[in-house]
VOPAGU-2260 file (C-alpha; in pm, 1 decimal, decimal comma):
REM VOPAGU-2260
SITE   aa  ch    i         X         Y         Z
SITE  MET   A    0   -6860,5  -11129,9    9702,9
SITE  HIS   A    1   -6999,2  -11027,5    9382,3
SITE  TYR   A    2   -7176,5  -10743,2    9506,9
SITE  LYS   A    3   -6886,2  -10599,0    9709,0
SITE  ILE   A    4   -6652,4  -10619,9    9361,8
SITE  LYS   A    5   -6921,2  -10410,0    9207,7
SITE  TYR   A    6   -6936,2  -10183,2    9483,8
SITE  VAL   A    7   -6560,1  -10120,8    9460,5
SITE  LEU   A    8   -6577,3  -10062,2    9079,4
SITE  PHE   A    9   -6856,5   -9807,6    9107,7
SITE  PHE   A   10   -6657,2   -9593,5    9348,0
SITE  ILE   A   11   -6351,2   -9642,1    9152,1
SITE  ALA   A   12   -6535,1   -9514,1    8842,8
SITE  LEU   A   13   -6698,7   -9231,2    9041,9
SITE  TYR   A   14   -6359,5   -9112,1    9173,7
SITE  PHE   A   15   -6219,5   -9090,4    8817,2
SITE  VAL   A   16   -6505,5   -8914,9    8676,9
SITE  GLY   A   17   -6504,1   -8666,6    8962,9
SITE  PHE   A   18   -6135,8   -8606,9    8920,2
SITE  ILE   A   19   -6136,1   -8551,8    8555,6
SITE  GLY   A   20   -6444,2   -8333,2    8593,9
SITE  GLY   A   21   -6285,2   -8114,8    8858,5
SITE  SER   A   22   -5967,9   -8082,1    8675,4
SITE  LEU   A   23   -6177,7   -7931,3    8379,6
SITE  PHE   A   24   -6353,4   -7703,7    8564,6
SITE  PHE   A   25   -6064,5   -7555,6    8753,6
SITE  SER   A   26   -5860,1   -7528,1    8415,4
SITE  TYR   A   27   -6130,3   -7349,1    8257,4
SITE  TYR   A   28   -6172,7   -7087,3    8564,2
SITE  GLU   A   29   -5797,4   -7058,7    8621,8
SITE  PRO   A   30   -5730,0   -6674,8    8675,2
SITE  GLU   A   31   -5519,5   -6515,3    8394,2
SITE  LEU   A   32   -5169,9   -6434,0    8515,9
SITE  GLU   A   33   -5117,9   -6045,4    8512,1
SITE  ILE   A   34   -4807,6   -5949,6    8313,3
SITE  LYS   A   35   -4697,1   -5590,2    8371,5
SITE  GLN   A   36   -4554,9   -5410,7    8058,8
SITE  HIS   A   37   -4382,7   -5069,5    8090,3
SITE  SER   A   38   -4506,8   -4807,5    7837,1
SITE  VAL   A   39   -4262,4   -4583,0    7674,5
SITE  GLU   A   40   -4318,1   -4331,5    7917,6
SITE  ASP   A   41   -4252,5   -4566,7    8185,7
SITE  ASN   A   42   -3930,2   -4659,8    8042,7
SITE  GLU   A   43   -3807,6   -4306,9    7983,3
SITE  ASN   A   44   -3889,0   -4221,2    8355,1
SITE  ILE   A   45   -3691,4   -4543,7    8452,2
SITE  ASN   A   46   -3382,2   -4422,8    8238,6
SITE  TYR   A   47   -3415,5   -4084,7    8385,5
SITE  LYS   A   48   -3382,8   -4222,8    8753,2
SITE  GLU   A   49   -3103,9   -4431,8    8637,8
SITE  SER   A   50   -2920,8   -4169,5    8486,8
SITE  GLU   A   51   -2971,4   -3971,4    8816,1
SITE  ALA   A   52   -2820,4   -4258,2    9010,1
SITE  ILE   A   53   -2526,1   -4275,6    8772,5
SITE  ASP   A   54   -2461,5   -3870,2    8853,0
SITE  ASP   A   55   -2483,6   -3954,1    9195,4
SITE  LEU   A   56   -2213,4   -4222,5    9194,8
SITE  TYR   A   57   -1958,1   -4008,8    9007,0
SITE  TYR   A   58   -2037,5   -3667,6    9125,3
SITE  GLY   A   59   -2217,3   -3726,8    9458,9
SITE  ASP   A   60   -2357,0   -3398,8    9607,7
SITE  LYS   A   61   -2187,8   -3200,7    9361,4
SITE  LYS   A   62   -2386,9   -3271,5    9062,1
SITE  GLU   A   63   -2414,2   -2919,6    8962,4
SITE  ASP   A   64   -2035,9   -2901,2    8910,3
SITE  LYS   A   65   -2028,5   -3222,8    8713,2
SITE  ASN   A   66   -1934,2   -3025,7    8385,6
SITE  GLN   A   67   -1595,2   -2920,3    8548,6
SITE  TYR   A   68   -1497,2   -3280,5    8511,6
SITE  LYS   A   69   -1513,7   -3271,7    8154,7
SITE  GLU   A   70   -1214,9   -3140,8    7976,5
SITE  GLU   A   71   -1364,6   -2846,0    7835,4
SITE  GLY   A   72   -1291,5   -2633,6    8125,4
SITE  LYS   A   73   -1456,9   -2384,3    8324,8
SITE  TYR   A   74   -1443,4   -2044,8    8134,8
SITE  ASP   A   75   -1774,7   -1874,1    8061,9
SITE  GLU   A   76   -1964,1   -2002,4    7761,6
SITE  LYS   A   77   -2169,7   -1811,1    7531,5
SITE  GLU   A   78   -2363,2   -1962,5    7253,4
SITE  THR   A   79   -2335,1   -1831,6    6906,9
SITE  LYS   A   80   -2583,3   -1615,1    6755,0
SITE  VAL   A   81   -2618,6   -1548,8    6371,1
SITE  GLY   A   82   -2436,0   -1234,3    6273,4
SITE  GLU   A   83   -2254,9   -1217,7    6608,4
SITE  ASP   A   84   -1858,7   -1224,5    6624,2
SITE  LYS   A   85   -1684,3   -1554,5    6708,9
SITE  ILE   A   86   -1353,2   -1518,3    6910,9
SITE  ALA   A   87   -1084,4   -1764,9    6969,3
SITE  TYR   A   88    -809,8   -1719,6    7202,3
SITE  LEU   A   89    -532,9   -1953,1    7156,3
SITE  THR   A   90    -335,9   -2037,6    7470,7
SITE  PHE   A   91     -32,4   -2238,1    7496,7
SITE  ASP   A   92      92,7   -2368,0    7842,9
SITE  ASP   A   93     410,1   -2528,5    8013,6
SITE  GLY   A   94     668,0   -2353,0    7774,3
SITE  PRO   A   95     867,6   -2196,4    7637,3
SITE  SER   A   96    1081,2   -2480,4    7480,7
SITE  LYS   A   97    1356,8   -2426,3    7231,3
SITE  ASN   A   98    1253,2   -2684,4    6972,7
SITE  ILE   A   99     859,9   -2606,1    6974,8
SITE  THR   A  100     768,5   -2256,8    7080,3
SITE  PRO   A  101     984,7   -2054,0    6808,8
SITE  LYS   A  102     822,7   -2254,3    6534,5
SITE  ILE   A  103     464,1   -2177,9    6686,6
SITE  LEU   A  104     552,6   -1813,4    6695,9
SITE  ASP   A  105     643,5   -1837,4    6322,6
SITE  ILE   A  106     303,2   -2021,8    6255,6
SITE  LEU   A  107     125,7   -1742,1    6455,5
SITE  SER   A  108     303,5   -1476,0    6236,9
SITE  GLU   A  109     228,8   -1631,9    5917,9
SITE  ASN   A  110    -141,6   -1607,1    6002,2
SITE  SER   A  111    -121,4   -1276,5    6158,6
SITE  ILE   A  112    -245,0   -1418,2    6485,5
SITE  LYS   A  113    -170,3   -1283,3    6855,2
SITE  ALA   A  114    -178,9   -1564,0    7114,7
SITE  THR   A  115    -130,6   -1607,9    7500,0
SITE  PHE   A  116     174,5   -1799,1    7646,4
SITE  PHE   A  117     122,8   -1917,6    8021,8
SITE  VAL   A  118     507,6   -1969,9    8107,2
SITE  THR   A  119     673,7   -2139,1    8389,1
SITE  GLY   A  120     946,7   -1971,1    8568,8
SITE  GLU   A  121    1169,4   -2253,0    8536,4
SITE  MET   A  122    1146,9   -2261,3    8167,1
SITE  ALA   A  123    1154,2   -1893,8    8133,8
SITE  GLU   A  124    1489,6   -1883,3    8311,7
SITE  HIS   A  125    1638,7   -2138,5    8048,8
SITE  ASN   A  126    1467,6   -1961,5    7758,7
SITE  GLU   A  127    1534,6   -1595,0    7807,4
SITE  LYS   A  128    1551,4   -1516,9    7445,8
SITE  ILE   A  129    1235,6   -1692,9    7345,7
SITE  ILE   A  130    1042,6   -1488,8    7628,4
SITE  LYS   A  131    1169,4   -1163,0    7465,0
SITE  ASP   A  132    1051,4   -1283,7    7134,9
SITE  ILE   A  133     714,5   -1376,2    7251,9
SITE  LYS   A  134     692,3   -1025,2    7391,5
SITE  ASN   A  135     841,7    -853,4    7088,0
SITE  ARG   A  136     590,8   -1040,9    6852,5
SITE  GLY   A  137     309,0    -890,4    7048,0
SITE  HIS   A  138     184,7   -1181,2    7228,9
SITE  SER   A  139      56,9   -1189,2    7586,2
SITE  ILE   A  140     266,1   -1360,8    7858,7
SITE  GLY   A  141      76,6   -1507,8    8174,6
SITE  ASN   A  142     230,4   -1690,9    8498,4
SITE  HIS   A  143     180,6   -2079,6    8530,1
SITE  SER   A  144     387,5   -2116,8    8849,1
SITE  TYR   A  145     749,4   -2173,1    8869,0
SITE  SER   A  146     777,7   -2563,0    8876,9
SITE  HIS   A  147     435,1   -2690,5    8769,1
SITE  ASP   A  148     480,8   -2963,6    9029,4
SITE  PHE   A  149     148,3   -3000,7    9194,6
SITE  ASN   A  150     288,9   -3155,0    9521,5
SITE  VAL   A  151     495,1   -2848,2    9564,5
SITE  ILE   A  152     254,3   -2590,7    9448,8
SITE  TYR   A  153     -47,1   -2707,6    9634,2
SITE  SER   A  154     110,3   -2809,8    9930,8
SITE  SER   A  155      71,6   -2471,6   10146,5
SITE  ILE   A  156     -47,0   -2096,8   10069,6
SITE  GLU   A  157     324,7   -2028,5   10137,0
SITE  ASN   A  158     457,8   -2235,1    9826,9
SITE  PHE   A  159     182,4   -2131,1    9595,9
SITE  THR   A  160     253,5   -1756,9    9688,2
SITE  TYR   A  161     642,7   -1836,7    9639,3
SITE  GLU   A  162     577,9   -2006,5    9301,9
SITE  VAL   A  163     378,3   -1722,7    9160,5
SITE  GLU   A  164     617,7   -1465,7    9296,6
SITE  ARG   A  165     942,1   -1619,6    9185,7
SITE  THR   A  166     799,0   -1662,4    8844,0
SITE  GLU   A  167     693,8   -1281,4    8818,7
SITE  LYS   A  168    1068,5   -1195,7    8935,5
SITE  ILE   A  169    1213,9   -1394,6    8647,9
SITE  LEU   A  170     999,0   -1258,0    8397,8
SITE  LYS   A  171    1074,6    -890,3    8531,1
SITE  SER   A  172    1434,4    -966,5    8503,7
SITE  ILE   A  173    1398,7   -1074,2    8133,8
SITE  LEU   A  174    1136,6    -796,4    8010,0
SITE  GLY   A  175    1211,8    -525,5    8266,0
SITE  GLU   A  176    1094,1    -391,1    8603,7
SITE  ASP   A  177     764,4    -251,6    8423,4
SITE  TYR   A  178     642,1    -577,7    8319,3
SITE  GLN   A  179     377,6    -715,7    8507,8
SITE  SER   A  180     180,5   -1040,0    8424,8
SITE  LYS   A  181    -189,6    -971,3    8436,5
SITE  PHE   A  182    -308,0   -1341,6    8419,0
SITE  PHE   A  183    -218,1   -1664,0    8594,4
SITE  ARG   A  184    -304,8   -2027,3    8488,9
SITE  PHE   A  185    -343,7   -2286,6    8769,0
SITE  PRO   A  186    -159,5   -2601,8    8677,9
SITE  GLY   A  187    -440,0   -2864,6    8610,0
SITE  GLY   A  188    -679,2   -2562,9    8613,6
SITE  SER   A  189    -883,0   -2379,9    8879,6
SITE  PHE   A  190   -1163,0   -2624,0    8922,3
SITE  GLU   A  191   -1112,3   -2828,0    9229,2
SITE  ASN   A  192   -1243,9   -2653,2    9557,0
SITE  TYR   A  193    -922,6   -2712,4    9735,1
SITE  LYS   A  194    -763,6   -2459,1    9502,2
SITE  ASP   A  195   -1018,8   -2171,2    9629,1
SITE  PRO   A  196    -763,9   -2051,2    9904,3
SITE  TYR   A  197    -505,0   -2006,3    9633,9
SITE  LYS   A  198    -759,2   -1794,3    9450,9
SITE  LYS   A  199    -757,2   -1537,0    9706,9
SITE  VAL   A  200    -382,1   -1492,4    9696,6
SITE  LEU   A  201    -419,9   -1399,4    9331,3
SITE  GLU   A  202    -693,8   -1147,0    9438,7
SITE  LYS   A  203    -469,2    -982,1    9682,3
SITE  ILE   A  204    -206,5    -921,5    9393,5
SITE  ASN   A  205    -455,7    -828,6    9128,4
SITE  MET   A  206    -398,5   -1108,0    8908,2
SITE  LYS   A  207    -675,0   -1297,4    8727,4
SITE  TYR   A  208    -678,3   -1678,6    8668,0
SITE  ILE   A  209    -799,1   -1795,3    8337,0
SITE  ASP   A  210    -897,8   -2156,6    8262,0
SITE  TRP   A  211   -1033,2   -2294,5    7917,0
SITE  ASN   A  212   -1356,9   -2405,8    7751,0
SITE  ALA   A  213   -1187,4   -2585,9    7463,0
SITE  LEU   A  214    -886,3   -2792,7    7377,3
SITE  ASN   A  215    -687,0   -2978,3    7157,6
SITE  GLY   A  216    -624,7   -3283,2    7375,0
SITE  ASP   A  217    -243,6   -3264,5    7357,9
SITE  ALA   A  218    -215,7   -3301,4    7743,2
SITE  GLU   A  219    -333,1   -3640,7    7744,9
SITE  TYR   A  220       6,5   -3785,7    7614,1
SITE  HIS   A  221     325,6   -3689,8    7435,8
SITE  GLU   A  222     244,5   -3735,7    7067,9
SITE  VAL   A  223    -143,3   -3702,9    7026,9
SITE  PRO   A  224    -211,6   -3761,5    6644,3
SITE  LEU   A  225    -308,0   -3471,5    6439,3
SITE  GLU   A  226    -659,0   -3614,0    6331,9
SITE  ALA   A  227    -734,5   -3679,5    6715,2
SITE  GLN   A  228    -654,8   -3304,5    6788,8
SITE  LEU   A  229    -880,4   -3183,4    6506,9
SITE  GLN   A  230   -1163,5   -3382,3    6653,3
SITE  LYS   A  231   -1122,4   -3276,7    7003,6
SITE  ILE   A  232   -1115,9   -2901,2    6875,4
SITE  LYS   A  233   -1427,1   -2971,0    6664,0
SITE  GLU   A  234   -1595,0   -3110,2    6973,8
SITE  THR   A  235   -1502,8   -2864,0    7222,8
SITE  VAL   A  236   -1574,3   -2540,2    7017,1
SITE  LEU   A  237   -1895,4   -2650,9    6904,5
SITE  GLY   A  238   -2169,8   -2386,5    6931,5
SITE  LYS   A  239   -1956,4   -2145,4    7134,2
SITE  LYS   A  240   -1918,2   -1775,1    7055,4
SITE  GLU   A  241   -1604,6   -1734,7    7263,6
SITE  VAL   A  242   -1346,9   -2010,8    7311,7
SITE  VAL   A  243   -1021,9   -2016,2    7513,9
SITE  ILE   A  244    -823,7   -2308,6    7372,8
SITE  LEU   A  245    -591,7   -2503,2    7574,6
SITE  LEU   A  246    -257,7   -2608,6    7386,3
SITE  HIS   A  247      83,7   -2692,0    7481,9
SITE  ASP   A  248     419,5   -2563,9    7379,2
SITE  SER   A  249     662,1   -2776,8    7581,7
SITE  SER   A  250     938,1   -2991,7    7411,5
SITE  THR   A  251     720,7   -3307,1    7385,6
SITE  LYS   A  252     456,4   -3164,6    7171,6
SITE  SER   A  253     593,7   -3185,5    6816,9
SITE  THR   A  254     227,8   -3315,3    6688,3
SITE  THR   A  255      83,0   -3001,7    6831,3
SITE  LEU   A  256     297,7   -2800,2    6599,3
SITE  GLU   A  257     222,1   -3037,2    6307,3
SITE  ALA   A  258    -152,2   -2955,4    6394,1
SITE  LEU   A  259    -162,4   -2597,0    6465,3
SITE  PRO   A  260    -210,2   -2481,0    6098,8
SITE  HIS   A  261    -500,7   -2715,4    6062,3
SITE  ILE   A  262    -659,5   -2596,7    6384,6
SITE  ILE   A  263    -616,9   -2239,5    6275,1
SITE  ASP   A  264    -761,2   -2316,0    5939,4
SITE  TYR   A  265   -1063,5   -2494,5    6090,8
SITE  LEU   A  266   -1136,3   -2208,8    6323,7
SITE  LYS   A  267   -1110,0   -1963,8    6048,9
SITE  ASN   A  268   -1345,7   -2156,5    5832,5
SITE  GLU   A  269   -1589,4   -2158,5    6140,8
SITE  GLY   A  270   -1591,9   -1769,2    6139,3
SITE  TYR   A  271   -1358,4   -1715,6    6453,8
SITE  GLN   A  272   -1139,1   -1432,5    6486,8
SITE  PHE   A  273    -829,9   -1442,8    6681,7
SITE  LYS   A  274    -731,7   -1243,1    7002,0
SITE  LYS   A  275    -490,6   -1254,2    7257,3
SITE  LEU   A  276    -591,3   -1230,1    7639,1
């Protein structure tokens, strides 16, 4: 019995010695975990792919046209070079209005600036004297549809044609039969593909459509603050030799009237000359 107890104790001791020794052995030789760290170049590639995925999400297979979704518009953009003239075309949409347009005309006269007014036929009908004043002061007048109602204008080729022709007839009745608009501005711009058939209508009557590549942001809501308009002008004219600037002279744009002298001063200080289309 004595020997059996010794025998059991021996094997228990041997077991513990083997267990502890084995643990130390495998702990010592345990392979180091591989931790993969991205280099700066890898991170740049990852960010690039993510940005491409974002482009796909927002623009689908029209990534090449994504700039059209920015508010700058689609007018031909030219970078400014030292010594070259910089030209700004001020364009006013959706008028004329009795409370805003005459005051804009006075500001332009004070600064010896000629501009372009894209008028709607409906507003022209109710403001014949202002239409004549725009013309007599030497500004350009363009066609901006009759109603400016997207649901009507773009519902069919027939409706679009009617809107353009009706506005032309109204302008002729005010300015004389010899008058003919040379320019058209699509309500909302010409950027969407669904407007391509309407461009062909304009081609048939030898009328060019004009978009914009800079703006003051006054289309976003009624009373856009002066500071916000100036900031938008600075952002959207930056680095451009020629800018066609979108502004509005409809009755709700009193802050545009307030901002206009400051916009003109900024553009002058940036070396821009003013022309009409």
